[in-house]
N, C-alpha and C positions, 0 to 999 in steps of 0.2 A: 402373621403379617406375611404378605406375599413380597417376595423379593423379585425385582426385575433382573433378568439375566441378559446380559449383553455379550455379544461376541466380540472377538479382537477387531474384527473389521469396522464394526460400528464404533468402537472406542477411537479406533484411528481416524475415522472420518470426522468425528467430533473434534479430536484434537487438532486435525488439519484445518478444519473450519476456525477453530479459535486461533490458531497461528496466522491464518490469513487475515482475520479480522484485527488481530494485534498489529500485523504488518501494515495494514491500510490506515490504522489509526496513527501509527508512528509516522508513517509518510505524510498525512494530513498536518500532523504537528510540525514536522521538519519543514514542509513546503510553506507554512504559515510564516516562517522565519526567512523565507527566500524573497528575492526582489520580484517584481512583476515580469521582468525580463527572464528570469530564471524559471518561474512558473510557466511562462509561454514556451520556453525551451523543453520542459517537462512534457507539456501537453502535446508539443510537436513529436516528441520521442514515443510517448506511450498513448496518446489519444488522437493520433493523427486525423482520424475520421470526424472527430468531434472537438476540434480546436476552440470552437467558439463557447463551448460549454465551460463550467467553472473547474478550478483544479480539482475540487473535492469530487465532481462528477468524473473527472479523468481517473482519479484514483479508484473510485468505486466500480469502474467499469473496465479497468486494465486487465489484461490477461494475468491470471494467477501465477503463472511461471515466471513473471517479470518482477513480481513484487520484491524478492530478496535483492536482486541486482539494484533496483530502483532506490531501496533503502539505503544501500551503500553509497550510491550516488548522491543522494539528498544528504546524507550524513556528511559527507565530505564537503559538499557545497556549504552546508551550515557552519561547519568548523572554519571553513576559509573565509566566510562572511564575518565571522567572529573575531578572526585574528587581525 
């Protein structure tokens, strides 16, 4: 049986993609718990060129380096809404 050999760079790229996908999924889940006004603010901050699109579209097309910070903001907003 042949074993596929992957280098460390390939493994890191795969892991980074999985983390980005996870972050986008969590953002969508959190934004679903936000009000329309809060979702509009999110789109204004992260998808200013495509505000007319859905919030899911905004998440799917946002810059990757913004995902972590956006997750923190959405999490705080959801917690505030639940209190």
